[in-house]
VOGU-3710 file (C-alpha; in Angstrom, 3 decimals, decimal comma):
1> mdehihqrqa> -250,735/117,212/125,206  -253,626/114,804/124,795  -255,169/114,449/128,228  -256,303/110,931/127,436  -252,854/109,746/126,405  -250,783/111,391/129,104  -252,527/110,354/132,275  -250,850/110,469/135,649  -249,965/107,196/137,313  -251,115/106,571/140,847
11> gpadagtars> -248,212/107,395/143,142  -247,625/107,231/146,899  -250,018/110,116/147,463  -252,766/108,082/145,830  -252,100/104,929/147,859  -255,230/105,531/149,906  -257,418/105,460/146,787  -255,824/102,408/145,177  -258,208/100,041/146,938  -261,256/102,079/145,964
21> qfwegfakgl> -260,058/102,234/142,353  -259,651/98,458/142,269  -263,151/97,835/143,643  -264,598/100,458/141,325  -263,149/98,535/138,402  -264,208/95,239/139,975  -267,807/96,446/140,039  -267,579/97,095/136,289  -266,302/93,568/135,722  -269,048/91,788/137,674
31> pimvasapfg> -271,857/92,074/135,085  -269,393/90,989/132,399  -268,517/87,947/134,512  -272,189/87,007/134,811  -272,858/87,502/131,093  -269,890/85,351/130,046  -270,618/82,536/132,519  -272,685/80,358/130,115  -269,923/80,513/127,518  -267,232/79,571/130,016
41> llfgalaidn> -269,305/76,567/131,034  -270,013/75,703/127,410  -266,320/75,831/126,534  -265,491/73,421/129,350  -268,133/70,966/128,175  -267,026/71,208/124,531  -263,384/70,718/125,482  -264,175/67,465/127,294  -266,279/66,279/124,357  -263,309/66,915/122,060
51> gfslfetvlm> -260,916/64,795/124,118  -259,373/67,387/126,449  -258,654/66,477/130,052  -259,850/68,639/132,939  -256,310/69,966/133,430  -255,875/70,760/129,735  -259,236/72,537/129,647  -258,447/74,784/132,604  -254,888/75,386/131,378  -256,118/76,472/127,955
61> saaifggasq> -258,508/79,011/129,461  -255,845/80,314/131,849  -253,083/80,577/129,227  -255,069/81,771/126,196  -258,063/83,581/127,696  -259,466/83,860/124,203  -263,201/83,207/124,461  -264,461/82,630/120,921  -260,997/81,688/119,632  -260,869/78,863/122,192
71> mvgielfgqn> -264,210/77,590/120,885  -262,895/77,604/117,319  -259,630/75,984/118,378  -261,126/72,976/120,144  -263,447/72,323/117,212  -260,491/72,238/114,794  -257,754/70,569/116,853  -259,195/67,069/116,540  -259,746/67,297/112,795  -257,322/66,580/109,999
81> ipawlivfsi> -256,643/70,278/109,352  -253,200/71,880/108,782  -251,884/73,802/111,783  -251,523/77,020/109,756  -255,223/76,943/108,878  -256,169/76,566/112,552  -253,970/79,534/113,459  -255,399/81,575/110,590  -258,981/80,771/111,622  -258,293/81,836/115,203
91> favnfrhvly> -256,642/85,021/113,931  -259,763/85,765/111,887  -261,940/85,466/114,970  -259,702/87,676/117,084  -258,635/90,184/114,444  -260,648/92,858/116,211  -258,184/92,676/119,099  -255,551/94,214/116,843  -257,810/97,253/116,637  -258,603/97,148/120,355
101> saavgrrish> -254,907/97,099/121,211  -254,198/100,103/119,022  -257,033/102,069/120,619  -256,331/101,049/124,213  -252,622/101,712/123,714  -253,413/105,440/123,748  -255,095/105,093/127,115  -252,435/103,026/128,875  -249,264/104,513/127,412  -248,284/105,602/130,927
111> fkplqsllsy> -248,269/101,995/132,213  -244,945/100,337/132,945  -243,824/97,656/130,419  -244,909/94,669/132,539  -248,192/96,374/133,345  -248,795/96,946/129,637  -248,082/93,294/128,823  -250,556/92,115/131,441  -253,103/94,688/130,293  -252,972/93,477/126,701
121> fvltdpqyae> -253,247/89,846/127,843  -256,518/90,470/129,706  -257,904/92,774/126,988  -261,408/91,667/126,013  -264,310/93,311/124,202  -265,943/94,678/127,375  -262,551/95,585/128,887  -261,893/97,742/125,834  -265,354/99,339/126,042  -265,078/100,153/129,749
131> tekraesgrp> -261,586/101,624/129,265  -262,747/103,821/126,404  -265,758/105,070/128,335  -263,657/105,900/131,388  -261,050/107,749/129,326  -263,681/109,721/127,426  -265,299/110,775/130,701  -261,991/112,411/131,678  -261,268/110,013/134,526  -257,756/108,514/134,812
141> vtfiwylgva> -257,235/104,996/133,506  -254,941/103,640/136,200  -253,440/100,172/136,193  -255,145/99,257/139,458  -258,561/100,215/138,033  -257,855/98,323/134,803  -256,811/95,268/136,801  -259,962/95,575/138,894  -262,137/95,268/135,788  -260,180/92,284/134,467
151> tpiyvmwvle> -259,905/90,262/137,674  -263,469/88,909/138,036  -263,692/88,244/134,290  -260,444/86,278/134,119  -260,799/84,349/137,368  -264,368/83,281/136,692  -263,636/82,376/133,059  -260,989/79,915/134,214  -263,181/78,527/137,012  -266,178/78,226/134,706
161> agvgalfgnl> -264,110/76,208/132,235  -263,352/73,734/135,012  -266,969/73,577/136,166  -268,139/73,121/132,587  -265,638/70,316/132,092  -266,968/68,536/135,189  -270,695/69,153/134,896  -271,358/70,676/131,478  -272,849/67,476/130,141  -275,716/67,887/132,625
171> isdthafgid> -277,043/70,791/130,523  -278,492/69,059/127,493  -279,646/72,184/125,661  -278,431/75,699/126,552  -280,849/77,185/123,997  -283,820/75,848/125,944  -282,911/78,046/128,911  -281,956/81,049/126,798  -278,649/81,451/128,648  -276,795/81,604/125,345
181> mllpiyflgl> -278,376/85,034/124,795  -276,798/86,700/127,849  -273,507/87,653/126,217  -275,026/88,945/122,932  -277,392/91,114/124,975  -274,474/92,457/126,991  -272,506/93,229/123,811  -275,538/95,033/122,405  -275,542/97,153/125,543  -271,872/98,001/124,992
191> vmgfrkrdnw> -272,552/99,067/121,412  -275,462/101,239/122,521  -273,188/102,897/125,067  -271,271/104,526/122,200  -274,382/105,824/120,418  -273,524/109,484/121,112  -270,372/109,286/118,998  -270,321/110,905/115,590  -271,492/108,682/112,715  -272,380/105,891/115,150
201> aaiviasafv> -275,541/104,806/113,347  -273,930/104,630/109,890  -271,006/102,577/111,156  -273,142/100,152/113,164  -275,645/99,637/110,349  -272,911/99,021/107,776  -271,038/96,633/110,061  -274,193/94,691/110,971  -275,435/94,496/107,374  -272,135/93,251/105,963
211> siiayktigs> -271,655/90,852/108,877  -275,065/89,259/108,261  -274,343/88,851/104,549  -270,923/87,351/105,310  -272,470/84,949/107,823  -275,034/83,764/105,276  -272,565/83,439/102,393  -269,120/82,719/103,856  -270,013/81,527/107,331  -268,560/81,747/110,807
221> pwhvsigala> -266,103/82,937/112,068  -265,248/85,123/109,083  -268,344/87,298/109,420  -266,936/88,844/112,613  -263,819/90,275/110,988  -265,542/91,118/107,702  -268,238/93,069/109,531  -265,596/94,885/111,586  -263,651/95,834/108,456  -266,828/97,159/106,854
231> gilvavivak> -267,458/99,348/109,883  -263,886/100,639/109,772  -264,196/101,456/106,068  -267,382/103,448/106,634  -265,778/105,227/109,606  -262,855/106,279/107,412  -265,157/107,498/104,636  -267,454/109,587/106,816  -264,835/110,824/109,301  -264,182/114,547/109,337
241> peksqeqh> -260,479/115,429/109,092  -259,182/117,130/112,206  -257,866/120,624/111,746  -254,156/120,833/112,337  -253,193/122,821/115,396  -251,348/126,051/114,822  -247,663/125,933/115,604  -246,596/128,317/118,323
//
């Protein structure tokens, strides 16, 4: 059996390590929390500018927890745009999460149904990356560890939305401070963390090249999904077929 798919759940005998697993995951989530802080604040400020109340702003972050899709949503809600087009635009931004869910599903197949639902809800780009790295290192992906990673990211994202709604207008230009670069730098670090995988360079170069062209010609947010699809296509082309295991 695939050791990554069939991982043992923490049982009574592991109760003593549950706390350490949670804090181990929590430590992984802290730098993500810091990197995403400017965007949480920015979302809160944008939401207020687009007519949202403080309660609606915080509720949206708590209920959707969508990052970039929330940004796209608030920019489109106040315009005379059909609802289906808003939904489609948000789907385009978050299409990569379909792929994340398929990949992470292999790692958390041993979770209980409610645990799986919660795990998919808090699934983000860095959550996916940290889960993949842990699984590939041969360490068990337990629910308590997974929750530990997600907790600081989720809690602070919601709080930052509220703070941004209250005080975001005090920051006149985020570009002047360079804080808008924190998350892209963190994502670059995540990508570099997978550089030892086969065909990594070809896939990254193809995805980046196509994404840049799409951004210049079609525009945001479509370049995200188009770049991802280009990377997937290259991965399929250059992938080596696995040899079928002999039947015993």
